[in-house]
C-alpha positions as CSV (number, residue, x, y, z in Angstrom):
1,M,101.6,94.1,105.8
2,F,100.6,90.5,105.4
3,N,101.8,86.9,106.2
4,L,102.9,87.7,109.7
5,D,103.3,84.6,111.9
6,L,100.9,85.3,114.8
7,G,101.0,81.8,116.3
8,K,99.0,78.7,115.8
9,V,95.9,79.7,117.7
10,L,93.1,81.8,116.2
11,I,92.9,85.2,118.0
12,M,89.9,87.6,118.1
13,N,91.1,90.2,120.7
14,K,92.5,93.2,118.8
15,D,94.9,94.2,121.6
16,T,96.4,90.7,121.6
17,I,96.8,90.8,117.9
18,K,98.6,94.1,118.1
19,N,101.1,92.6,120.6
20,K,101.5,89.5,118.4
21,V,102.2,91.7,115.4
22,T,105.1,93.5,117.2
23,L,106.5,90.2,118.4
24,A,106.2,88.8,114.8
25,L,108.2,91.8,113.5
26,T,111.0,91.2,116.0
27,T,111.0,87.5,115.3
28,M,111.3,88.2,111.5
29,A,114.2,90.6,112.2
30,E,116.0,87.9,114.3
31,K,115.5,85.3,111.5
32,K,116.8,87.8,108.9
33,E,120.0,88.4,111.0
34,G,120.5,84.7,111.6
35,N,121.0,85.2,115.3
36,R,120.9,82.1,117.5
37,T,119.4,84.2,120.4
38,K,115.7,85.0,120.6
39,T,116.2,88.7,120.2
40,P,117.4,90.8,117.3
41,S,120.2,93.3,117.5
42,T,119.7,96.6,119.2
43,E,119.8,98.4,115.8
44,S,117.0,96.3,114.5
45,M,114.9,96.8,117.6
46,A,115.5,100.6,117.4
47,A,114.4,100.6,113.7
48,I,111.2,98.6,114.5
49,D,110.5,100.9,117.5
50,D,111.0,104.0,115.4
51,V,108.6,102.8,112.7
52,L,106.0,101.7,115.1
53,S,106.2,105.0,117.0
54,M,105.3,106.9,113.7
55,V,102.0,104.9,113.3
56,N,98.9,107.0,113.7
57,N,96.5,104.1,113.5
58,M,96.7,100.3,113.2
59,S,93.8,98.3,111.8
60,F,93.2,94.8,110.5
61,F,91.5,93.4,107.4
62,G,89.2,91.0,109.2
63,N,87.8,90.3,112.7
64,C,90.2,87.5,113.7
65,T,93.3,85.7,112.6
66,K,93.0,82.9,110.1
67,S,95.2,80.0,109.2
68,Y,97.8,80.9,106.5
69,K,97.0,79.2,103.2
70,N,99.3,79.1,100.2
71,P,99.4,75.9,98.2
72,N,102.8,76.8,96.8
73,S,104.4,77.3,100.3
74,G,105.5,74.6,102.7
75,E,104.3,76.7,105.6
76,S,100.7,76.5,104.5
77,G,98.6,75.9,107.6
78,A,101.6,76.3,110.0
79,Y,100.5,79.6,111.6
80,C,97.7,82.1,111.8
81,T,97.8,85.6,110.3
82,I,95.8,88.6,109.5
83,P,96.6,91.5,107.1
84,V,97.6,94.6,109.1
85,K,97.2,98.2,107.9
86,Y,99.4,101.0,109.4
87,D,98.3,104.6,108.9
88,F,101.0,107.3,108.8
89,K,100.8,111.1,108.8
90,S,102.2,111.4,105.3
91,K,103.0,109.3,102.2
92,D,106.7,110.0,102.6
93,T,106.6,108.6,106.1
94,Q,104.8,105.5,104.9
95,V,107.3,104.9,102.1
96,R,110.2,105.2,104.5
97,A,108.5,102.9,107.1
98,E,107.9,100.2,104.4
99,Q,111.5,100.4,103.3
100,T,112.8,100.1,106.8
101,L,110.5,97.1,107.6
102,R,111.5,95.4,104.3
103,Q,115.2,95.9,105.1
104,V,115.1,95.0,108.8
105,C,112.4,92.3,108.9
106,K,111.9,91.2,105.2
107,A,108.3,92.3,105.8
108,Q,105.8,91.9,103.0
109,C,104.2,95.2,102.5
110,S,101.6,96.2,99.9
111,T,99.2,99.1,99.2
112,P,95.6,97.8,99.2
113,Y,93.8,99.1,96.1
114,R,90.2,98.8,95.3
115,T,89.2,96.0,92.9
116,I,88.5,98.4,90.0
117,L,91.9,100.2,90.4
118,R,93.7,96.8,90.6
119,A,92.1,95.8,87.3
120,C,93.2,99.1,85.7
121,I,96.7,98.5,87.0
122,K,96.7,95.0,85.6
123,K,95.5,96.2,82.1
124,T,98.2,98.9,82.2
125,I,100.9,96.4,83.0
126,D,99.7,94.1,80.2
127,A,99.8,97.0,77.7
128,A,103.3,98.0,78.8
129,R,104.6,94.5,78.5
130,A,103.4,94.4,74.9
131,V,105.4,97.6,74.2
132,Y,108.4,96.5,76.3
133,P,108.6,92.7,76.2
134,G,111.1,91.2,78.7
135,D,111.4,94.4,80.8
136,Y,110.3,94.8,84.4
137,I,107.2,96.9,84.5
138,R,106.1,99.0,87.5
139,V,102.8,100.9,87.8
140,R,102.1,103.3,90.7
141,A,98.9,105.1,91.4
142,D,99.1,108.9,92.0
143,S,95.9,109.7,93.8
144,K,96.4,113.5,93.8
145,K,96.7,113.7,90.0
146,M,94.3,110.7,89.5
147,E,96.7,108.9,87.1
148,L,98.8,105.8,86.8
149,L,102.6,106.2,86.6
150,V,104.3,103.5,84.5
151,S,108.0,102.8,84.5
152,H,110.1,100.0,83.1
153,R,113.7,98.8,83.3
154,K,115.9,96.6,81.2
155,E,118.2,94.0,82.4
156,T,121.9,94.9,81.6
157,R,125.1,92.9,82.0
158,V,127.7,94.5,84.3
159,M,131.1,93.0,85.2
160,G,130.9,89.7,83.4
161,S,128.1,87.3,84.4
162,E,126.7,89.4,87.2
163,E,123.3,90.9,86.3
164,R,122.0,94.2,87.6
165,A,118.8,96.0,87.0
166,M,119.2,99.6,86.1
167,W,116.3,102.2,86.2
């Protein structure tokens, strides 16, 4: 996960960062729900607690938090953040945890790939866009079979002006 608001002060202590990450998730859930109180609903808290209880290991990409920088965002420089890596016992658990955090907190999750694999994925997306112009292209890496899985979807019109994406 990345772009978590961990406060305005740079932090080096790993235990403090872990606590701030949990607080950031609950704050994101509260903002998503639009509550005026400082705590999210009990359902959201239970979902976050369930996901975090399944984590085998929590690590960080870096030694300390850094100021958030994005020239396209109005929040650039407003808070400090650090990318967080959660390890789960299985890929299925990881996928379900990511889905839950996206639904409950609008968390930004990603799978960190090595630079060479990221370049291969980009080339595959470019080649698929040449074959399927205008379609949404998704490429996933299957590490067991050592292959890239490519899928695409077309935009279709359903019920008048409402657009839905169909796989």
